[in-house]
MIDREN-312112 format. One record per residue: x, y negated, z of N, C-alpha, C, O in turn. Coordinates in pm, whole numbers, plus 50000, padded with zeros to 5 digits. Example, Ala and Ser with C-alpha at 12.3 -4.5 7.8 and 13.67 -1.06 7.14 Angstrom:
<pts>
513195056950780512305045050780513205033050780514245033250846 512855022550708513675010650714512904999750787513414988650804 
</pts>
This chain:
<pts>
915565415941795914965414841662915765405441572915835407341451 916365395341632917155385941552918325392941484918675389841370 918945402641556920075409741499919625418641383920345420141285 918435424441394917875432541285917655423741163918015427441051 917065412141184916825402741074918155398541009918245397640887 919155396141090920455391741038921065402340948921545399140839 921075414940992921665425740913920895427840783921505429740678 919565427640790918745429440669919035418540567919225421340449 919055405940613919285394640522920695395140464920885392940344 921695398140547923085398840499923255409940395923955408240295 922615421240420922735432440324922155428840188922765431640085 920975422740187920345419040061921145407939991921315408239869 921625398240068922465387740009923725393539946924145389039839 924315403440012925515409739955925185417139826925975416939731 924025423639821923585430239696923465420039584923905422539472 922855408639613922675398339511924025392739466924245390539347 924925390639562926275385739528926985395639438927655391639343 926845408539466927465418839383926925418339240927685419239144 925615417039227924995416639093925485404439014925885405738899 925455392739076925865380339008927345380938973927735377338861 928175385339066929625386039042929945395938931930865393738852 929205406938926929435416938821929145411138683929885413438588 928045403738673927685397438546928745387138504929195387038390 929125378538597930115368038566931455374238526932095369538432 931885384538597933145391238565933085397538427934015396138347 932005404538398931865411538270931815401838153932315404838044 931225390038175931175379938069932555374238039932845370437926 933405373538142934755368238123935715378438063936695374837998 935425391338085936325401938040935625410037930934975420137956 935775405337809935085411637696936025419337604935635423437495 937265421237647938195428937565937785443637564937305449037664 937975449937449937665464037437938885472237478939955470537420 938765481037577939905489437617940445497437498939695501337410 941745499737497942385506637385941755520237356941615524037240 941385527537460940855541137439939445541037380938915551537344 938835529137371937455528337319937355520737187936265519537131 938455515737138938425507337018937955514636893937465508236799 938085527736890937665535336772936145536636763935615540036657 935425534036874933975535836874933195523136909932045521636869 933825514036983933115502437035933485489836957934655487436927 932475481936925932665469436852932275457636939931715459337048 932565445836891932145433636963930635432536969930095426437062 929935438236872928475438236875927975446336994927005442637060 928655457537021928285465537138928505457437266927675457737357 929625450337271929915442037389928775432037410928285430237522 928375425537302927305415537310926005421937359925345416537449 925645433337300924405440137339924455445237483923495443737558 925585451237521925685456737656925655445737762925105447637870 926255434137730926205422837824924785417437838924345414037947 924085416737727922705412037730921855421537815921025417237895 922065434637794921335444837872921685443838020920815444938106 922965441638048923425440138186922755428338254922295429438367 922705416938185922105404838241920625406938269920125403238375 919915412938174918475415138192918195424438309917275422038387 918975435038322918785444238434919135437538567918465439738668 920185429338566920585422338689919485412738735919225411638855 918845405938641917745396838676916615404338745916045399638844 916285416038690915205424038750915625428838888914825428638982 916865433238900917365438239029917345427239134916925429539248 917785415339098917805404139194916375400139232916085397639349 915495399439133914085396239161913475406739254912735403339347 913795419439228913285430239313913825428939455913085430739551 915125425839468915725424239601915035413039679914755414539798 914775401939612914155390439678912725393739722912325390639835 911965399939632910585403539665910545413539781909785411939876 911385423739772911415433939878911875428140011911375431940117 912825418840006913285412240128912145404340191911935404840312 911415396840109910295388940159909255397940227908795395040337 908895408840159907905418140215908405424040346907655424840444 909675428140348910235434240468910295424340584909985428040697 910675411940558910735401840665909345399140722909175397440843 908345398740634906965396740681906555408240773905935406040877 906915420540734906565431940818907305431540951906715434041056 908605428440947909395428241070908865417841169908765420341289 908525406141116908085395141203906625396341244906275393441359 905775400541150904325400241177903615413441149902725417441224 904015420141041903265431740994903285443541089902235449241118 904465447341137904545459041224903805457041357903095466141400 903945445341424903145443241546901635443941517900865449541596 901225438141402899805438541368899345452841340898285457041386 900165460441263899805474241231899725482741357898845491241369 900635480341450900615487941576899285485941648898695495541697 898825473541656897545470741721896375476741642895425482041699 896485475741508895395480741423895205495741439894095500441464 896295503441423896175518041429895855522741570895235533241588 896275515141672895965518841810894475517441838893925524541922 893825508241767892385506241785891565516741710890375518541738 892205523541614891495533541534891425546941605890405553741602 892545550741672892605563841736893555563441856894475555241862 893295572341952894195573742068895245584642045896145586442126 895115591841933896035602741900897305596941838897265591141730 898425598441908899665591741870900135595441729900555586641654 900055608241693900545612541561899685606341450900215602141348 898375605841470897495599541371897795584641360897825579041251 898025578241475898415564141473899685562141388899745553341303 900665570441414901935569441341901765571741193902385564741112 900945581541155900725584341012900045572540944900405568840832 899075566541011898405554640955899385543040946899405535740847 900195541441049901195530741054902155531740936902325522140861 902785543440919903735545340809903035545440674903575540640574 901825551140670901085552040544900715538540487900855536240367 900245529340572899875515940526901115508440476901085501840372 902205509540553903465503040512903955508540379904335500940290 903945521840365904375528240240903505523940122904015521140013 902175523540143901265520040035901495505839986901475503239866 901695496540078901935482640039903235481139962903275474239860 904315487840008905585486939935905485493639799906125489239704 904685504239789904465510939660903795501539562904215500339447 902745494839606901995485639520902865473939476902815469639361 903665468739570904565457539538905575461439431905925453339346 906035473939434907055478339340906555481339200907355481739106 905255483539183904715487439053904955476838945905425480338837 904645463938968904885453938863906355452838822906665450638705 907255454238918908685453238887909115464838799909815462838700 908705476938835909045488638753908385488038616908975492238516 907175482838611906475481238484907255471838392907465474738274 907675460538447908445450838368909765456738322910175454938208 910435463938412911725470038376911585479538258912415479438167 910555487738260910375497738155909815491938026910325494737918 908745483838037908015479637918908485466337860908025462137754 909395459737929909985447437875911475449537851911945448537737 912225452337957913685453437944914085465837867914765464837765 913665477537913914065490037845913505490737703914165496137614 912325485537682911735485537548912495476037456912675479037338 912925464737508913675454837430914915461037366915285457537254 915565470337438916805476337387916565490237327917515497637300 915315493637306914985505937235915065518637316915095529537259 915095517537449915225529437533913885535237575913705547437576 912945526737610911675531537666910785537837560910555531937454 910305549837588909345556437498908055559937573907175566637519 907935555337697906755558137778905525550737726905615539637673 904405557137742903135550237720902665544837855903165548737960 901705535737850901155530537977900545542038059900655542338182 899915551137990899275562538058900315570838133900105574638248 901445573538067902515581338131903055574038254903295580238358 903235560938241903775553038352902885554038474903355556838584 901585551638456900685551438572900425565638625900185567338745 900465575638537900365589338585901575592938671901455599838772 902755588138630903955590338710903825584138848904215590138948 903275572038853903065565338982902155573739071902445575739189 901065578639014900115586639091900725599839136900525604139250 901475606239046902105619039080903145617139190903205625039284 903955606639178904955603839281904295601139416904785605539520 903185593839412902455590939536901905603739598901985605639719 901355612439513900795625139562901885633939623901685639839729 903025634839555904145642839606904625637239739904915644839832 904705623939749905145617539874904205621139989904655624140099 902915620739963901935624140066902075638740109902105641840228 902165647740010902235662140039903485665640120903415673440215 904615659740082905865663340148906105655540278906615661040375 905745642840278906145634440391905145634240506905515630940618 903895637540481902935638040591903365648040698903435644340815 903665660540663904135669740768905485665640828905705667340948 906395660240744907715656040793907575644840895908125645641005 906845634240858906685622740948905915626641074906225621941183 904915635341058904155639841176905065646841275904985644341395 905925655541225906835662841312907835653441379908135654841497 908345643741302909305634141359908645625841468909245623541573 907405621241444906695613341545906515621341673906685616241783 906165634141656905985642641774907285644041852907295642741975 908385646641782909685648741848910125636241923910555637142038 910025624541857910515612341924909605608042039910005600342126 908365613142039907435609442147907635617942272907225614042381 908275629742257908445638542372909885639342420910155644742528 910815633942342912235634942380912955622042339913075619142220 913425614442436914135602042404915495604342338915995595742267 916075616142362917355619542299917075628942180917475640642179 916375623442080915825631641972916705632741848916355640141756 917815625741841918555624341716918975637541653918895639041531 919435647241734919915659841676918765668541627918915676041530 917615667541694916445675241650915905669741518915585677241426 915805656441510915335650041386916315652741273915905654641158 917605652841304918615655741202918415669741145918465671641024 918205679541231917995693341185916735694341100916715701240998 915685687441144914425687441067914645681440929914185686940829 915365670240924915575663440797916475671540704916225672040584 917515677840758918415686040677917665697940618917845701340501 916815704240699915995715440650915035710640541914845717340439 914435698940564913525693140465914255690140334913755693140226 915445684140344916235680740227916575693340146916475693340024 916975703940213917325716540146916095722740080916165728039969 914955721940149913705727340096913285720139968912895726539871 913375706739969913005698839851913975701639735913565702639620 915275702839767916265705739664915985719139599916165720739478 915555728939678915205742039623913975741239534913945747339427 912965733739578911705732939504911765723839382910955725039291 912735714639379912765704239276912635709539134911765704839060 913465719439090913315724138953912115733338933911655735138820 911615739139040910515748639028909145742039029908225746438961 909025731339108907715725139128907665710639083906745706639012 908655702739124908565688239103908825684338957908035677038898 909915689238899910195685838758909035689538666908635681338583 908465701838678907355705538589906115696738601905285696538510 905975689438711904845680138723905005668138631904025661638595 906245665138593906525653438510906995657038370906705649938273 907725667938359908295671738230908145686638204908055694738297 908115689938077908045703938038909465709438025910305703637955 909735720538092911015727438080910815739937995910015748638030 911545740737885911445752237797912835758237777913825750937773 912925771537764914235777837740914855772537610914155770037512 916165770737611916885766137493916695776137379916985788037395 916225771337266915935780237153917135782637061917185792736992 918085773337060919265774736974920135786137026920875784437124 920045797836961920735809737010922255808037007922955812337099 922755801736902924205799736890924715791137005925725794337068 924025780237031924425771337140924295778337274925155777037361 923205785837292922985792837417924105803037443924595804137556 924505810437341925575820337356926895813737395927645818837478 927155802337332928405795137363928395789937506929425789837573 927235785637552927115780837691927335792337788928005790837890 926755803837755926915815437843928365820237849928795825737951 929105818237742930525821837742931335812837836932375816737888 930825800537856931505791437948931395796238092932315794438172 930245802338124930025807538259929025818838254927895817138206 929425830438304928525842038307927465840438416926505848038420 927645830638504926695828638613925445821038569924445820738641 925505814838450924345807638399923545816938307923995820338198 922375820838353921545830038275920595822638183920405826638067 919995812038232918995804738155919375790138142919825783838237 919185784738022919405770537995918075764637951917405770137864 917695753538012916395747537984916545734037915917525726737935 915555730937833915485718037766914285710537823913185715937833 914525698037862913475689637919913025679237817913855673037751 911735677237805911205667737708911355653337759910375646137778 912605649337780912895635937832912505624937734912295613537774 912395628437605912095618437503910705612437519910405602437454 909855618137603908535612237626908635599737713907675592237728 909845597637773910045585737858911215577037814911165564837832 912245583037758913445575237725914185581237607914015593037574 915015572937543915885577737437917295580637489918155585137414 917515578137617918825580737675919065595837687918125603837689 920355599537696920725613537696921295617437832921875609137903 921125630237867921675634937994921615650137999920915656537921 922365655738091922295669938126922615670738274923375662638326 922025680538343922285681338486922025695438538921245703038482 922705698538647922435710538725921605706438844921885696338908 920585714238875919735710738988919305723339059919395734439005 918835721739181918385733139259919515739639336920685736639315 919135748639426920105756539501919655771039502918455773939493 920615780239515920265794339520919605798939392920055795839282 918515806339407917815811839291917065801339210916605804239099 916935789339263916225778939188917165770739100916715761639030 918465773939102919445766039026919125766538878918855777238823 919135754838812918835753838670919825744638601920225734338656 920215748338480920965739338393919965733438295919315740638221 919845720238296918825713338217919465703538120920335695738158 919035704037994919495694737892918335685837850917225690737828 918575672837839917575664137778917425668137631918415671337565 916205667837580916025670937437916735660737349917105663837236 916925648537399917635638237323919115641737307919775637037214 919645650037398921055653937390921315663837277922445665037230 920285670837234920455681137131920805675236995921155682536902 920695662036983921095655436858922615654136848923125650936741 923325656536956924785655536956925405667636886924775678136877 926635666236836927345677936782927485688736890927635685637008 927425701336848927445712336946928695712137035928625715437153 929825708136977931055707837057930945697737171931415700237282 930315686437143930145676337248929145680937353929325678337472 928085687737309927115693237405927805703237497927565703237618 928655711837439929375721737518930305715037619930435719637732 930945704037578931835696837669931045690937786931505691337900 929865685437758929015679737863928505690837955928495689338077 928085702037895927605713337975928735718738063928515722038180 929945719638006931095724538083931375715338202931765720038309 931165702438183931305693038295930305696438405930665696838523 929055698738368928035702238467928355715538534928145717238654 928855725038456929245737838514930415736238610930565743838705 931255726138583932345723138674931845719738812932455723538912 930735712538818930135709438949929725722339020929855723539142 929225731938941928795744738998929995752839047930005757939159 930995754038960932165762138993932965756139108933545763539188 932995743039117933725736339226932875734839352933325729239452 931635740039345930715739939460930445725839511930395723239632 930255716739416930015702839454928645700739517928495692539608 927635708239469926285706439524926235710239672925735702239752 926725721939712926725724839857927625715639937927325712340052 928735711339877929625701939947928915688639972929005682940080 928195683839869927455671239886926315672939986925975663640058 925745684939989924675687640086925225686940229924575681740319 926425692340246927065691740378927415677340415927175672840527 927985670040318928365656040343927135647640377927155639840472 926065649440299924855641740326924235645740459923655637340528 924365658440497923835662840626924585656140741923975651640838 925905655540729926715648640831926365633840835926255627840942 926215628040715925915613740705924575610540769924455600940845 923555618640739922225616040794922175618940944921425612441017 922965628540990923045630941134923615618841205923125614841311 924645612941146925225600641201924205589341200924085581741297 923455588141090922435577741080921385579341191921025569641257 920915591641211919885593841313920435591941455919695587941545 921725594941474922315592541606922325577441637921905573141745 922815569541540922835554941560921415549541573921145540641654 920495555041493919095550741499918525553441639917775545341693 918885564941697918415568341831918925558341935918185554542026 920175554141920920755544342012919995531042003919625525142104 919765526541878919055513841857917605515141901917035505841959 917005526841874915615529741912915415527942063914415522042106 916355533042142916265532042288916225517342331915525513642426 917005509142261917025494742292915715488042249915135480242325 915255491042127914045484542073912815488442152911865480642162 912825500442209911655505442282911315496542402910205497242456 912245488342443911985478942554911095467342510910555460142594 910935465642377910215453942326908935457442251908165448542215 908695470242227907465474342158906775485242240907375491042331 905515487842207904735497442286904835511742234904845521142314 904895513442103904785526842045906125531941992906935524241941 906365545242004907625550841956907805549641805908925547841758 906705550741727906845549641582907235535541540907935533741440 906795525441615907195511641585908665509441616909395503341538 909095514641731910515513541766911385520841664912465516241628 910895532441617911655540341520911845532841389912945532641334 910775526541339910895519841210911795507541218912555504741125 911715500141329912645488841348914085493841349914955488241283 914325504341427915685509741439916185515241307917345513141270 915315522541237915735528841111916015518341003916975519840927 915205508040996915455497240900916805490640927917575488140835 917065487941053918345481841092919515490741049920465485940986 919465503541084920585512641057920735515440908921855515940858 919625517140838919715520040694920335508440618921085510640523 920015496240657920645484640593922115483440633922945479140553 922425487140755923815487040800924645497440724925805495140690 924035509040697924735519840627925025516640481925835523340417 924375506340427924685501940291926165498540278926755500040171 926755494040388928155490140385929105502140397930325500740392 928515514040413929305526440417929285533440281930095542440257 928375529440192928185536340065929445537339979929605547339909 930355527439981931585529139901932355541939933932975547739844 932325546240057933045558440096932365570940039933045580139995 931025571140039930285582339982930495582839831930715593539775 930435571239767930625570739622932035574839581932225580739474 933015571739665934395575639635934525590739628935215596039541 933865597739719933885612439719933215617739592933725627039530 932085611739554931375616339434932205613739308932195621939216 932905602439304933765599739186934885610139178935275614139068 935405614439291936415625039293935835637939234936495644739156 934615641239273933965653139219933775652139067933905662138996 933465640139018933275638438874934585640738798934595646738690 935685635838853936995638538792937275653538789937795658638690 936945660538897937165674938903936325682238799936785691938738 935085677638779934205683938679934715681138537934645689738450 935235668938515935845665838385937045674838359937235679838248 937855676738462939045685138448938645699538414939275705938330 937595704438478937105717838447936665718838302936945728838235 935975708538253935485708438115936615709238013936595717537923 937605700538028938685700337928939555712837939940105717337838 939695718438058940475730838070939715742738012940315751837954 938405742638027937575753537974937565753237822937625763737758 937495741237763937465740037617938875738737558939055739137436 939855737337647941265736037607941535724037516942435724237433 940745713837534940935701137464940095690437532939035693237588 940575678037526939795666837579939015659837468938255650437494 939215664337346938645657637229937135656137237936585645337216 936465667137270934995667037262934355659937380933335653237364 934935661337499934385654237614934575639237598933655631437626 935745635037554935985620537538935105614737428934615603537441 934905622337319934025617137212932585616437260931845607237223 932165626137344930815625837400930645613937494929605607337492 931655611337576931615599937667931515586737591930765577737630 932275585737484932235573637402930845571837339930315560837332 930285582937294928955582337233927905578137336927035569837308 927995584037455927055580537563927175565737599926165558937619 928415560837607928635546737639928015537637533927345527837565 928255541037409927775532637300926245532837291925625522337280 925655544637295924215545837274923415541137395922275536637379 923985542037515923285537737635923645523637680923215519237787 924435516637599924845502737626925455501137766925125491837839 926345510437800927015509837929928015498437931928725496137833 928075491338041928985480038056930435484838056930805493638134 931265479237968932665483537955933535478338067934485485038109 933235466538116934135459838210933415455238336933235443238357 932995464538419932335460638545933335454538643934525457338638 932825446338732933645440438837934175451638926933385459938970 935485452238953936045463339031935335465839164935105477439200 934975455239236934295457139364932885462839344932385470339427 932245459039233930925464439200931015479439178930155487039222 932075483739108932295498039085932465505339218931895515939241 933275499439305933525505639435932215507539511932015517639578 931335497739500930105497939579929005506739521928275513539594 928885506639388927725512939326928025525339241927155533839226 929215526339187929485537039091929765550339162930765551639233 928875560139142929175573539190929835582039081930175593639103 930015575938961930815581538853931955571738823931755559638833 933135576738788934175567538740933705560838611932795565938545 934295549638575933945543238448934375552338334935235560938351 933765550338217934095558638100935565557238065936225567138031 936095545138073937515543038043938395551238136939355557538092 938065551338265938845559038362938755573938335939755581138346 937555578638299937375592838273938145597238149938745607938148 938115589038045938835592537922940335593037947941015602237901 940865583238018942295583138049942685595338132943745601138112 941825599038225942105610638309942105623438225942995631838241 941115624838137941005636838054942205638437959942725649437942 942635627437900943735628237804945075631337871946015635737805 945155629238001946365633138074946455648338086947545653938097 945285654838084945255669338101945475676337967946335685037954 944665672237866944795677537731944625666337631943765657737650 945415666237527945265656437420944125660537329943825653537232 
</pts>
């Protein structure tokens, strides 16, 4: 148990060090890159740094609170919960569901004040948040309901498998991969509509131009993102017949050429088959995680009575350990983003509109211009805007 505590504490401390170092580095490096001088001013630097500091404070506070809660559970909570649920029922799966359910509910409640502050204080301060209190708490309830509906059968099946087979890692991996694919398929069909309204794009001219970019895209949807934020985005989601191209309604305020450049970038992910590639990578990654978890689980089982208790100790240990592998996953995703940018500028035969859209996104979303290089390596699954613009202009002026 001491080794589990050590890894958990070291991982959280490293997260905090990354946040503080990123802020200090960005404050020291306030020069505007040459490729951004036409759009970015010193006022933007000041605002983006202020936004960065406020978000970092919330992130560090969240890390500390979550660490405290987790340490309490590791030292006292899980042994107590094991005894509590064992006294309620002799049915192992029901015990496990109560065990995980109580832990999940407590962490959910702990996270609500932090998310509330982030949205209604920090995001509102910089003009991004458009949520009402009602929307916020409805989102919490909907997320909780979705978690119960999806995870109750998943966790029940996992508890059953680990209780009947000590060498369960490959079976749990297959279950989780199937679950992940199922959720990805349902996401645009069921989950998004619970939170946002998706309507077909009404701008016929824009729709025709998008269809000319790719004949494989039949329908383009607009999401009422403005009910929660003023930030802009577009994304491809789903797999197979559930695949959808979705535009934030806030993005429609952009010039059509810039919207087309952003859409072409998203289509690049489709044409380059990035979604299935990431699905394969994540499947391999999670299989590795469950294999290591199984090894640790076998060791922990010598110190606890129930398989679900051993599983959660082992999984917490491995998941925190895997945080140190994330730079490798993010590096692959940044490569995919460069490939999607390349597809966009080649499709439009100019880098002008994508680079102008990137500059606009940076300015309006107060993106940090000068992140600490190690912070980028650890957290950025997209290259920085400066890197993307330089890459695009190498392909087309």
